[in-house]
C-alpha positions, 0 to 999 in steps of 0.5 A: 389175313385169313378172313381177308383171303376168304373174303377176296375168295367169297368176293371174287366171282370169275367165269369158271371157264375162259378163253386160253388163245385170248388169254396168251395174247393177255399174257404177252399184252400184260408182260406176265412173260417179263417175270414168269417166262414164256413158259409160265415157269422159267422167269425170276417170278413165281412158277405158274406151271403147272398151276396147282391152285384153282381159278379163284385162288389165282385171281385172289393171288394176282388182286393182292399178292402176298409179297406186294414188293415182288409183284404188283396187284392188279385190280379188277380195273386194271385186268377184269375178271373175264381177262383173268379168267382167260389168262388162267385158261391159258396157263392151264394149257401150258405143259409142265417141262419138268420131267418126273423122276421116273423118267430120268433112269439115273433118278429112277434107279436111286428111288428104287433102290433098296 
């Protein structure tokens, strides 16, 4: 499995830049929001925001998800690499709505208590 994943990463060649505005349109067009929520973090699918993996890893995941019974795979024919770059760029613009523990007074007191 690891060899396959590394091979997929080596084969995937996407532009490191993307058009976030177009990515938003594609996120809606391909109904990504149906599973990942409009914010990329509040649906029944995997949390996409904050995006913590590199673009190549994101593309490899979408092309060959580890649990295909939970997420369909999207080939380069179905979603071209340029579109994947745009979707990734859009996801990178979405804010993480979860506050940090330090910004919640009670949690901050618990974390800093002796």
